[in-house]
C-alpha positions as CSV (number, residue, x, y, z in Angstrom):
1,M,-26.8,-11.2,-19.5
2,Q,-25.4,-8.2,-20.7
3,L,-21.5,-8.6,-20.5
4,R,-20.5,-5.4,-22.0
5,P,-21.2,-3.1,-19.0
6,V,-19.3,-5.6,-16.8
7,I,-16.1,-5.7,-19.2
8,L,-16.3,-1.9,-19.5
9,A,-16.4,-1.4,-15.7
10,L,-13.6,-4.0,-15.4
11,G,-11.5,-2.2,-18.0
12,L,-12.0,1.4,-16.3
13,L,-11.0,-0.2,-12.8
14,T,-7.8,-1.6,-14.5
15,V,-6.6,1.5,-15.9
16,L,-7.2,3.4,-12.6
17,L,-5.2,0.6,-10.9
18,A,-2.4,1.2,-13.5
19,V,-2.6,5.0,-12.7
20,A,-2.2,4.2,-9.1
21,M,1.3,2.6,-10.1
22,L,2.6,6.0,-11.3
23,P,3.8,7.2,-7.7
24,C,5.3,4.3,-6.9
25,A,7.5,4.5,-10.2
26,L,8.2,8.2,-9.6
27,I,9.4,7.7,-5.8
28,D,11.9,4.6,-7.1
29,L,13.1,7.0,-10.0
30,A,13.6,9.7,-7.2
31,D,15.6,7.3,-4.9
32,G,17.7,6.2,-7.8
33,D,16.4,2.5,-7.2
34,E,17.9,-0.1,-9.7
35,K,14.3,-1.8,-10.0
36,A,12.6,1.7,-11.0
37,H,11.5,0.0,-14.3
38,V,9.2,-2.4,-12.4
39,F,6.2,0.0,-12.3
40,V,7.0,1.7,-15.5
41,A,6.5,-2.1,-17.0
42,S,3.6,-2.8,-14.9
43,F,1.7,0.2,-15.7
44,S,2.2,-0.1,-19.3
45,F,0.9,-3.6,-19.2
46,S,-2.1,-2.9,-17.0
47,A,-3.2,0.3,-19.0
48,L,-2.8,-1.8,-22.2
49,L,-5.1,-4.3,-20.9
50,G,-7.6,-1.8,-19.4
51,G,-7.7,-0.1,-22.7
52,L,-8.3,-3.3,-24.6
53,C,-11.6,-4.2,-22.4
54,W,-12.7,-0.8,-23.0
55,V,-12.2,-1.1,-26.7
56,L,-14.2,-4.7,-26.7
57,A,-16.9,-3.1,-24.5
58,R,-17.8,0.0,-26.2
59,G,-21.0,0.7,-28.0
60,G,-24.2,-1.4,-27.6
61,E,-26.6,-1.6,-24.6
62,M,-24.8,-0.6,-21.2
63,R,-28.0,-1.4,-18.9
64,M,-26.8,-3.3,-15.8
65,G,-29.3,-5.5,-13.8
66,Q,-28.9,-7.6,-10.7
67,R,-27.3,-10.6,-12.3
68,E,-24.7,-8.3,-14.1
69,A,-24.0,-6.6,-10.7
70,F,-23.4,-10.1,-9.0
71,L,-20.8,-10.8,-11.8
72,L,-19.0,-7.8,-11.5
73,T,-18.6,-7.7,-7.9
74,V,-17.1,-11.3,-8.0
75,I,-14.9,-10.7,-11.2
76,V,-13.4,-7.4,-10.0
77,W,-12.4,-8.9,-6.8
78,V,-10.6,-12.0,-8.5
79,V,-9.2,-10.1,-11.6
80,L,-7.8,-7.0,-10.0
81,P,-5.6,-8.6,-7.5
82,A,-4.2,-10.9,-10.4
83,I,-3.2,-7.5,-12.2
84,A,-2.1,-5.9,-9.0
85,A,0.3,-8.6,-8.4
86,V,2.4,-7.7,-11.8
87,P,4.7,-5.3,-10.0
88,F,5.7,-7.8,-7.4
89,I,6.3,-10.5,-10.0
90,V,8.3,-7.9,-12.1
91,S,10.4,-7.3,-9.0
92,G,11.4,-10.8,-8.7
93,H,9.0,-12.4,-6.2
94,S,7.4,-15.8,-7.0
95,I,3.9,-15.9,-8.7
96,T,2.5,-17.5,-5.5
97,D,3.9,-15.0,-3.0
98,S,2.8,-12.1,-5.5
99,I,-0.7,-13.2,-5.8
100,F,-0.9,-13.7,-2.1
101,E,0.5,-10.4,-1.2
102,S,-1.8,-8.7,-3.7
103,V,-4.9,-10.4,-2.5
104,S,-4.3,-9.9,1.2
105,G,-3.5,-6.1,0.3
106,I,-6.7,-5.7,-1.9
107,T,-8.8,-7.3,0.4
108,T,-7.3,-5.4,3.3
109,T,-6.2,-8.7,5.3
110,G,-2.8,-7.6,5.8
111,A,-1.1,-11.1,5.8
112,T,2.3,-10.9,4.2
113,A,4.3,-13.2,2.7
114,F,7.3,-10.7,2.2
115,T,10.1,-10.5,4.5
116,G,12.7,-7.9,4.8
117,L,10.4,-4.9,4.4
118,D,13.1,-2.6,6.1
119,D,15.4,-3.0,3.1
120,M,12.3,-3.1,0.4
121,P,12.3,-0.5,-2.4
122,R,10.0,2.5,-1.3
123,G,7.9,1.9,-4.6
124,V,7.0,-1.5,-3.6
125,L,6.2,-0.5,0.0
126,L,4.1,2.2,-1.1
127,W,2.3,0.2,-3.5
128,R,1.4,-2.5,-1.0
129,S,-0.2,0.6,0.9
130,I,-1.9,2.0,-2.2
131,L,-3.6,-1.4,-2.9
132,Q,-5.0,-1.6,0.8
133,W,-6.3,2.1,0.5
134,I,-7.9,1.2,-3.0
135,G,-9.4,-2.0,-1.4
136,G,-10.7,-0.1,1.5
137,I,-12.8,2.2,-0.7
138,G,-13.9,-0.7,-2.9
139,I,-14.9,-2.4,0.0
140,I,-16.9,0.2,1.4
141,V,-18.7,1.0,-1.9
142,T,-19.5,-2.5,-2.3
143,A,-20.8,-2.9,1.2
144,V,-22.9,0.1,1.1
145,A,-24.1,0.5,-2.7
146,I,-24.1,-3.1,-3.9
147,L,-24.4,-5.7,-1.4
148,P,-27.8,-4.3,0.2
149,Q,-29.1,-4.2,-3.4
150,L,-28.2,-7.8,-4.1
151,R,-29.5,-8.7,-0.7
152,V,-26.4,-10.3,0.6
153,G,-25.7,-11.5,4.2
154,G,-28.6,-9.4,5.5
155,M,-27.0,-6.3,3.9
156,Q,-30.4,-5.2,2.8
157,L,-31.1,-3.4,6.3
158,F,-28.5,-1.0,5.1
159,S,-30.0,-0.4,1.7
160,L,-30.0,3.2,0.8
161,E,-32.9,3.3,-1.9
162,S,-35.5,0.6,-2.5
163,S,-36.1,1.4,-6.4
164,D,-35.5,-1.2,-8.9
165,M,-31.8,-1.5,-10.0
166,T,-32.3,-2.1,-13.5
167,G,-31.0,1.0,-15.5
168,K,-30.2,2.8,-12.3
169,F,-27.6,0.7,-10.5
170,L,-24.3,2.3,-11.9
171,P,-25.4,6.1,-11.6
172,R,-26.5,5.2,-8.0
173,V,-23.1,3.6,-7.3
174,S,-21.1,6.7,-8.6
175,D,-23.2,9.0,-6.2
176,I,-22.7,6.9,-3.2
177,A,-18.9,6.6,-4.0
178,A,-18.4,10.2,-4.4
179,Y,-20.2,10.6,-1.0
180,I,-18.3,8.0,0.8
181,G,-15.0,8.9,-1.3
182,Y,-14.7,12.8,0.2
183,A,-15.1,11.3,3.9
184,Y,-12.6,8.5,3.4
185,L,-10.1,11.0,1.6
186,I,-10.5,13.4,4.7
187,L,-10.2,11.0,7.3
188,S,-7.0,9.6,5.6
189,A,-5.5,12.9,5.6
190,V,-6.3,13.9,9.0
191,C,-4.7,10.4,10.1
192,A,-1.4,11.1,7.9
193,L,-1.1,14.3,9.5
194,L,-1.4,13.1,12.9
195,Y,0.8,10.4,12.2
196,G,3.6,12.7,11.0
197,L,3.0,15.1,14.2
198,T,3.6,12.3,16.5
199,G,6.9,10.9,15.5
200,M,6.7,9.3,12.1
201,N,8.4,10.5,9.1
202,W,6.1,11.5,6.1
203,F,6.6,8.4,4.1
204,D,5.7,6.4,6.9
205,A,2.8,8.4,7.9
206,I,1.4,8.5,4.5
207,N,1.7,4.7,4.1
208,H,0.5,3.8,7.5
209,S,-2.5,6.2,7.2
210,M,-3.8,4.3,4.1
211,T,-3.4,1.2,5.7
212,T,-5.1,2.0,9.0
213,L,-8.1,3.8,7.2
214,S,-8.8,0.8,5.0
215,A,-8.4,-1.5,7.9
216,G,-5.4,-3.3,6.2
217,G,-2.7,-3.4,8.4
218,F,0.7,-3.4,6.0
219,S,3.3,-1.9,7.7
220,T,6.8,-0.3,6.1
221,Y,8.6,-2.4,8.7
222,D,8.9,-6.1,9.6
223,A,8.3,-5.5,13.5
224,S,4.9,-3.9,12.2
225,F,3.4,-1.2,14.4
226,G,5.6,-2.5,17.1
227,H,8.3,-0.3,15.3
228,F,6.5,2.7,16.9
229,N,6.3,1.3,20.3
230,G,6.5,4.1,22.9
231,T,5.5,6.8,20.5
232,P,2.2,8.7,20.5
233,S,1.4,7.2,17.0
234,V,0.1,4.2,18.9
235,Y,-2.7,6.2,20.3
236,V,-3.5,7.9,16.8
237,A,-3.5,4.3,15.4
238,M,-6.0,3.2,18.3
239,V,-8.6,5.9,17.3
240,F,-8.2,5.5,13.7
241,M,-8.6,1.6,13.5
242,A,-11.7,2.1,15.6
243,I,-13.0,4.8,13.1
244,A,-12.1,2.4,10.3
245,A,-14.3,-0.5,11.9
246,M,-17.2,1.9,11.7
247,P,-19.8,2.8,9.3
248,I,-18.1,5.4,6.9
249,S,-21.5,6.9,6.1
250,L,-22.0,7.9,9.6
251,F,-18.5,9.7,9.4
252,A,-19.5,11.1,6.0
253,I,-22.9,12.7,7.7
254,L,-20.6,14.2,10.6
255,I,-18.0,15.4,8.4
256,L,-19.8,16.7,5.3
257,Q,-23.3,17.7,7.2
258,G,-22.0,18.5,11.0
259,R,-24.6,15.9,12.3
260,I,-23.3,13.5,15.1
261,G,-26.4,12.2,16.0
262,P,-26.8,8.9,13.4
263,L,-23.3,8.1,14.8
264,I,-24.3,8.3,18.4
265,T,-27.4,6.2,18.1
266,D,-26.3,3.6,15.5
267,P,-26.1,0.2,17.8
268,Q,-23.2,-1.0,15.9
269,P,-20.4,1.2,17.3
270,R,-21.7,1.0,20.6
271,L,-21.2,-2.7,20.6
272,F,-18.0,-2.7,18.7
273,L,-16.5,-0.5,21.5
274,A,-18.0,-2.6,24.2
275,L,-16.6,-5.7,23.0
276,A,-13.1,-4.3,22.0
277,L,-12.7,-2.8,25.6
278,G,-14.3,-5.7,27.6
279,I,-11.9,-8.2,26.0
280,A,-9.0,-5.8,26.6
281,I,-10.0,-5.5,30.1
282,I,-10.3,-9.3,30.7
283,I,-6.8,-9.8,29.2
284,V,-5.4,-7.1,31.5
285,V,-6.9,-8.6,34.7
286,Y,-6.0,-11.9,33.8
287,H,-2.2,-11.0,33.6
288,E,-2.5,-8.8,36.9
289,L,-3.8,-11.7,38.7
290,R,-1.5,-14.5,37.6
291,L,0.6,-16.1,40.0
292,E,3.7,-16.0,38.0
293,G,3.6,-12.2,37.4
294,S,2.5,-10.0,34.6
295,A,3.8,-10.2,31.1
296,F,3.6,-6.4,30.9
297,E,6.3,-3.9,31.8
298,S,3.6,-1.7,33.6
299,L,-0.3,-1.9,34.1
300,W,-0.8,1.4,31.7
301,Q,1.5,-0.3,29.0
302,G,-0.2,-3.5,29.4
303,G,-3.6,-1.8,29.0
304,V,-2.3,0.2,25.9
305,D,-0.9,-3.1,24.4
306,A,-4.2,-5.0,25.0
307,V,-6.4,-2.2,23.5
308,F,-4.2,-1.5,20.6
309,N,-4.1,-5.3,19.8
310,V,-7.7,-6.1,20.5
311,I,-9.1,-3.4,18.3
312,S,-6.7,-4.1,15.7
313,V,-7.7,-7.8,15.4
314,I,-11.5,-7.1,15.8
315,S,-11.5,-4.4,13.5
316,G,-9.6,-6.6,11.0
317,T,-6.7,-4.1,10.8
318,G,-3.9,-6.6,11.8
319,Y,-1.3,-4.4,13.2
320,A,0.7,-5.8,16.1
321,T,2.8,-4.3,18.9
322,A,3.5,-7.2,20.8
323,A,3.5,-11.2,20.3
324,Y,0.1,-11.6,22.3
325,D,0.0,-15.3,21.3
326,T,2.6,-15.7,24.1
327,W,0.4,-14.0,26.9
328,G,-1.2,-17.5,27.8
329,H,-3.6,-19.9,26.7
330,P,-6.8,-18.0,27.8
331,V,-5.6,-14.9,25.8
332,V,-4.9,-16.7,22.6
333,A,-8.3,-18.1,22.9
334,L,-9.6,-14.6,23.5
335,F,-7.9,-13.2,20.3
336,L,-9.0,-16.4,18.2
337,I,-12.7,-15.2,19.2
338,A,-11.8,-11.8,18.4
339,T,-10.7,-12.7,15.0
340,F,-14.3,-13.7,14.1
341,L,-16.3,-10.8,15.4
342,G,-15.3,-8.1,12.8
343,G,-16.4,-4.6,12.6
344,C,-19.8,-2.7,11.7
345,A,-21.6,-2.9,8.3
346,G,-20.4,-0.3,5.8
347,S,-16.9,-0.2,6.8
348,A,-13.9,-1.5,5.6
349,S,-13.9,-4.6,8.0
350,C,-14.6,-8.0,7.6
351,G,-15.6,-10.9,9.7
352,I,-19.2,-11.9,10.9
353,K,-19.9,-7.9,11.9
354,M,-21.7,-6.1,14.7
355,F,-25.2,-6.3,13.2
356,R,-25.2,-9.9,12.4
357,L,-24.1,-10.8,15.8
358,E,-26.7,-8.6,17.6
359,I,-29.5,-10.2,14.9
360,T,-28.4,-13.4,15.8
361,A,-28.4,-13.1,19.6
362,R,-31.9,-11.5,19.2
363,A,-32.9,-14.4,17.2
364,L,-31.8,-16.7,19.7
365,I,-33.8,-15.0,22.6
366,A,-36.8,-15.0,20.5
367,W,-36.6,-18.6,19.6
368,S,-36.3,-19.4,23.4
369,Q,-39.1,-17.5,24.3
370,R,-41.3,-19.0,21.8
371,M,-40.3,-22.5,23.1
372,V,-41.6,-21.4,26.6
373,Q,-44.7,-19.6,25.0
374,P,-45.6,-21.2,21.7
375,H,-48.2,-18.6,20.9
376,R,-45.8,-15.6,21.6
377,R,-45.0,-13.5,18.6
378,A,-42.5,-11.0,19.6
379,P,-41.0,-9.4,16.3
380,I,-37.1,-9.4,16.1
381,R,-35.9,-5.7,15.9
382,Y,-32.6,-4.1,15.0
383,G,-32.0,-0.6,15.3
384,G,-35.8,0.4,15.6
385,R,-36.7,-1.7,12.7
386,I,-38.5,-5.2,12.5
387,V,-36.1,-7.7,10.8
388,D,-38.1,-9.5,8.2
389,E,-37.9,-13.0,7.7
390,E,-35.9,-12.8,4.2
391,T,-33.3,-10.6,6.3
392,L,-33.1,-13.1,9.0
393,Q,-32.7,-15.9,6.6
394,S,-30.1,-14.0,4.9
395,V,-27.8,-13.4,8.0
396,M,-28.2,-17.2,8.7
397,V,-27.2,-18.2,5.3
398,F,-24.1,-16.2,5.8
399,L,-23.2,-17.6,9.0
400,F,-23.7,-21.1,7.6
401,L,-21.2,-20.4,4.6
402,Y,-18.9,-18.4,6.9
403,L,-18.3,-21.4,9.2
404,V,-18.3,-24.0,6.4
405,T,-15.7,-22.2,4.5
406,F,-13.7,-21.5,7.6
407,M,-13.8,-25.5,8.5
408,A,-12.9,-26.5,5.1
409,A,-10.0,-23.8,5.0
410,A,-8.5,-25.2,8.3
411,A,-9.1,-28.7,7.3
412,A,-7.2,-28.0,4.1
413,L,-4.4,-26.2,5.9
414,S,-3.7,-28.9,8.2
415,F,-3.0,-31.2,5.3
416,T,-0.3,-28.8,4.2
417,G,1.7,-29.5,7.5
418,L,0.6,-26.7,9.9
419,D,0.0,-27.6,13.4
420,P,-3.7,-27.3,14.6
421,L,-3.5,-23.9,16.3
422,A,-1.9,-22.6,13.0
423,A,-4.3,-24.4,10.8
424,I,-7.3,-22.8,12.7
425,S,-5.8,-19.4,13.2
426,A,-4.7,-19.0,9.6
427,S,-8.0,-20.1,8.3
428,A,-9.8,-17.7,10.7
429,T,-7.6,-14.6,9.9
430,S,-7.9,-15.3,6.1
431,V,-11.7,-15.8,6.1
432,S,-12.1,-12.7,8.4
433,N,-9.5,-10.7,6.7
434,V,-7.7,-10.0,9.9
435,G,-3.9,-10.5,9.0
436,P,-1.7,-12.2,11.6
437,G,-2.8,-15.6,13.0
438,L,-1.5,-17.2,16.3
439,G,1.6,-19.4,17.1
440,P,5.1,-19.6,15.8
441,E,4.1,-20.3,12.3
442,V,1.6,-17.4,11.3
443,G,1.5,-15.4,14.5
444,P,1.9,-11.6,15.0
445,S,5.6,-11.7,15.5
446,T,6.1,-13.7,12.0
447,T,4.9,-13.7,8.4
448,F,2.9,-16.4,6.1
449,A,6.4,-16.8,4.4
450,S,6.8,-20.2,5.9
451,L,3.5,-21.8,4.5
452,T,3.8,-23.9,1.5
453,D,2.6,-22.7,-1.9
454,T,-0.6,-24.7,-1.4
455,G,-1.4,-23.3,1.9
456,K,-0.8,-19.6,0.4
457,W,-3.4,-20.4,-2.4
458,I,-5.8,-21.7,0.1
459,C,-5.6,-18.7,2.2
460,S,-5.6,-16.4,-0.8
461,I,-9.1,-18.3,-1.8
462,A,-10.3,-18.1,1.7
463,M,-9.5,-14.2,1.7
464,L,-11.5,-13.5,-1.5
465,L,-14.7,-15.7,-0.1
466,G,-14.6,-13.6,3.1
467,R,-14.3,-10.3,1.5
468,L,-16.9,-11.2,-1.3
469,E,-19.3,-12.3,1.9
470,F,-19.3,-15.9,0.4
471,V,-22.9,-15.6,-0.8
472,A,-22.2,-13.6,-3.9
473,V,-19.6,-16.2,-4.9
474,F,-21.7,-19.0,-4.5
475,V,-24.8,-17.5,-6.5
476,V,-22.5,-16.9,-9.6
477,L,-21.1,-20.5,-9.4
478,T,-24.7,-22.1,-9.6
479,P,-25.9,-23.1,-12.9
480,R,-29.0,-21.5,-12.9
481,F,-27.3,-18.2,-12.7
482,W,-25.9,-18.6,-16.3
483,R,-29.3,-19.7,-17.9
484,G,-31.6,-17.4,-19.7
């Protein structure tokens, strides 16, 4: 195994992460904040560490094959959150809370262990948003350029080239990253502009645009997006949360080439919108038909709250405009289901994802037909293509690992003292990278601050496993991976 390209890539990414700290240092210096040194010190440490990796890796062969790509994919998402936590640690937060916040940020989960956001230094608030924005583009590049080549979780359906990775992997990733980066940057800028024009101050607009397009959900206020209730910004957020949950490559084609056809014909966006609107309609109808009266101020406001929060949960953004876990037990069950669904492949969303849901449903239908007609051999199709056995097996392995990880994390969290609903929802929201859970301990109107240190570490590990699509981690942990 060639470790030089892995160390070199890790060093370059560490330096880029250090550079991203500079705007936070500048804004704290401009504000005259007494903790302005936090990001100066963190920048120096991170830049030095990244430079050291570059010095150690320079020279020698730089060919990256499949094994190196697996290792790089895992190690980047483990090491970078630790480095990104340095500013939080230097500013006075505990190591556990800092790592939790950093992992939640860079995986775009959005669960927070911090309180008092309204009075927090603007540099720290900006750093949380930058982490999610960087994590979002990193997730998209991983999902579009790396996981399909590694044949992880059925992602090979979305492979952009079929050539051998050996010797071609890094250049191809850089091409794809540039292609995606333009669209990501343009969408972020448009979102920030619309937020600014609909009532947010420009600091909030920039922060929330970064955490919306990344499907992250960090806010600059303890009340999350509820701080902006009653403003047009809520409608802007709904649109861009939905965009964040859709394949970024389709928007890149639309923005850079002016072709809307691929966006319309792709089955994933249609299924995502159908599920989000369907669940929201069920919630509104349920409340309007309740004998004790609706929990909403008006039918329109109820519809807006329902659609906003359902899109937020399914997309994995995690903003909240209301305490939807108080809307009744059936609604809590629907939101728990929505936590697992996820967005589309090739987006910043996590969860099971739309294409796996459809492939699994089609596989179940085909299996039931074969039980009745054993000689029937109808192929499973997705998006007009036949799903081969390897892809189907990959999807099933992903679902198995997803459910096992969810159940193990839920069981482990229950031993830390959480009640069943909190343990189950905290596990689900961590594995699915959504953000808020359900109930008074980890619900949309609270934070994860009340969890024990053990509980926060469990959630942090679950976030990383969910973001890495499980398979890559388990492959790297097998003894055979390190042989030869």
